[in-house]
N, C-alpha and C positions, 0 to 999 in steps of 0.2 A: 759384221758385214758378211753377206753370203754371195756365192757365185753359183748360178744354176743355168741350165740350158735355156736359150732364148726361145720363146713361143711368140711368133710374129703377131698373132691375133690378140692374145692375152696381154702381151707387153707393148704392143704398138701404141696405145694411147699414152702410156707413161713415157715411152721413148720419143713421142712426138714433141715433148717439151724440148728435146735436143734437136731433132731433125726438122722441126718447124720453126726454129729460132735462127734468124739470119746471122747473128753473131756466132752461134755455135757452129754454123755451117760455113763460116767465112773461108776456111782453108780447104774445103771439099771441092771436088770438080764441079758439082751441081749446086744451085742455090737451095735454100731451105724449102722443104716440101710444103705445099699450100694447106694440106689438111691431114687428118688422122688416117683416112682411107688410103691416101697416097703413101704415107709412112708405112702402113701395114703391107701394102702391095710391094713396096721396095724391100722391106724386111723379108717377105716371102720369097721374092726373087733372089735375094742374096743367100738366104739360108737353104733354098732348094737348088741353088746353082753353084755360085762361086765359093761361098764360105763352107768349109768342112767342119769348122768348130766355131760356135758363136754362143756367148754366155751373157747373162744379165747380172749386173751388180745390184744387190738389194740389201736392205737392212734386216730382213727376215726371210725365211725360206719361200714364203708365198707373198712377200711384200712387193710393192710397186718397183719397177725398174728405175734405178738411179743412174745407170750407165750401161755400156755395152763393151764387151771385149770380143774380138774375133781374130781368127787366124785363117789364112787361105793360101792355097798353093795353086797358082795359075800359070806358073812359068814352065820352062822346059825341064826343070830338075825337081823331082818329087821330094827331095830332101831339103829344099829351101822354101821357107814359109814367110809370108808377110803378116805382121801384127798390126792391129788397129784398135783404138780405144777412144771412147767418148764418154764423158761424165756430164750429167745435167748441171746447170749453173748452181742450183741450191746445194749440190753435194760436193762442189769443188772446195779445195783447201783442206780436205780431211784425209788425204792420201789414199783414197779409194782406188784410183787408177793404178798406182804403183803396186799396192797390195794385191789387187785382183790380177794384174798382169803377171806378177811374180808367181802366183799359184798356177795360172794358165800356162806360163812358160815351162814350169817344172812338169806339169801334166803332159804338155806336148812332147818334151824331150823324153819323158819316161814311157810314153805310149806309142811313139812313132819312131821312124828312122831319121827324123829331122837332124840335120847337122848345123843348120843356120836359120836364124830368124832375123828378119830385118824390118825396119820401119822407114817409111817414105814420108818425110815431114816438110811442110812448108817452112822456109827459112824465117818467117816472121812468127811462127807458132812456138814461142819460147817455152811455154808451159809444157808442151808435149816433148820438146827436146830434153828438158830437165827431168821429166818422168823417165824417159828411156835411159838417160845417163845414170840416173839413180839405180837402175836395174843392171848396170854394167855394160850397156850397149856402147859401142865405140862409133864415133862419127867417122865414116869411111870416105865421104866425098860429097860433092855437090854436082847435081846434074842441071846444067843451065838450060832454061827454057823448056823444061820437061813436060809441063802440064798446060793445056789450054783449059782454063776454068771460067766460071761465071764472073770472076774479077779480073780476068786477063791471063796472059802467059806468065807462068810461075816456075821458079826453080824448085828443085827437090833436094833436101838434105837427107842423105842415106845413113842410117845407123844400123849396125849389125851386132849380133851376139852369136857366137859359135857354141856348140855343145861343149867344147873343150875349154871355153872361158870359165872363169869363176862363176858359179851359180849365184843368182841374186838371193839374198837371205832376208827378205822383207816379210815373208809369210811362211806358215808352217807347211808341212807336206800337203800335196794337192788333195782337196776334197771338192769335187765339182758341185755337189749339192750339200753344202755345209758351211759352217761359219769360217770366215777368214779373219784371222786376228790382225 
């Protein structure tokens, strides 16, 4: 498995498998995107605006995207980052999300002044909760009625990981364009 920087135009068609799938987008604020062009436009918007770090999970350095990892810092504190991860249905069950997030977390902590990374997860998204728990994230609380989404008003379960917490040991030292074991 490889982790490399996301290219919205090149990776958009492969990532549309995720972002165009209503089941994959069930827990997102917006519904699935109707076409590849919309997926590419949204990826461009995210990577040019909100997301400071965004990667593709692939089986080879130039292979098609199987998933996406991103970190962004949009709050009032530059040392607190939010993590997000999505994996295509055909790549699920192979530990890609946890392995890729582990590398990305180590990279973020080693290249920034980040002191905290958190994940905002829908309470019914059990697979995502398990992934973040596997990486050492602690459930910190529930924000009731936090999101107005395409499926209604939803709660948020907040998971956090501090720089001082035990580091996840699922992957080797970070290599952003390289093989992740």
